[in-house]
Phi, psi and omega in degrees: 000312182294320182298311179307324188278334180292327188267005177083021176267135180295144176291145177289128181272147171303150190299324181285332170295320176299316186290321185294320176301307177304314178314304179301322180290324182270345187300313178310316177295320178290328173298311179306314182295323183292319178292324180294310181304318183295309181303320180299308182298318180294323178289327181287332178289317177302316178297317184288334180285337183259309191247166172200160176246127182242141173258128188257111186270346174254187177263028183297330192237356190063026179212157182262329190227140177216142172274133185248122179264104188287138179075353177295138173291149191241132172261162173307133187092346179264163179280111181260139164267122180241152174269112183303137189226009179270194179281181188245135166268145186301322192235057182271329175271128174292130170287127177239176175305324180286325184280339171298311180292323177291329171292327174294319171283359169102010180281131179293111184219135172228146181283358186288143177182175356294159176295142169302130170087359180291137182279138178222157183241111182230157172282137174269120190229353179221137181236175173316124170104348185275147193252133179252125176249146170231122172250108188063247171247015175254134188251135178232154181238123175257118181240187178290343178267359175129191187258125182235144172282128170249036178096171182246134184274125175294141182293329184213154179279177180302336178253016174095004186278128178305147178227145178236142178284163177300148178280150173298143188185165165259126192297119183292164174297142179094352180233157174223165173255123178252156186214156179229143180282353183283134176296345181261005187288146175264091177232204191290349179297333187262145179288337172294324181265313170066190182286155188250127174295140177311323183293348182270000183275117188268351188153186184248148177243142169243109181296140179233330176228000000 
């Protein structure tokens, strides 16, 4: 040790002393960075509480991407994001090589759908007091703005499951009628989907692409 000091070499410090010294030297910069990172995380948390981006995989909106305003009220003519509350068709989901592989591995998979609670984007077109009329399989909605066609109910689904149109009625309190422009859409024109409880509306969607 004496020889090392004579040659001008600094004595070696214990590892924990070196770590403590490095921590004290870096702390002011780390503290500033923590404040910035905390602010960024807070902004991101607030944004995700209010907004979301949804990819639309069906032709319900004639759009592929929509911005979702979580919890926002939806007026007639606007797009509502709903949690599905209707019945299930036996062959709603298409069997693919992936689903067959999952079934072979013993994973529980079913073609029944739509799954309860699955999110869908549909136009809100009917509210409490509006009248639903059915002529054969053509469904009409009479609102304060007039009488409109809201689609024709197909007799069977694409996989041959029977479909029945919604029954004529006046939309009761607490329910809305949702519609999609695609002739293949499963919306309120069908009895199995029916009217949507207002409590199942998760927010408003704005198609962008």
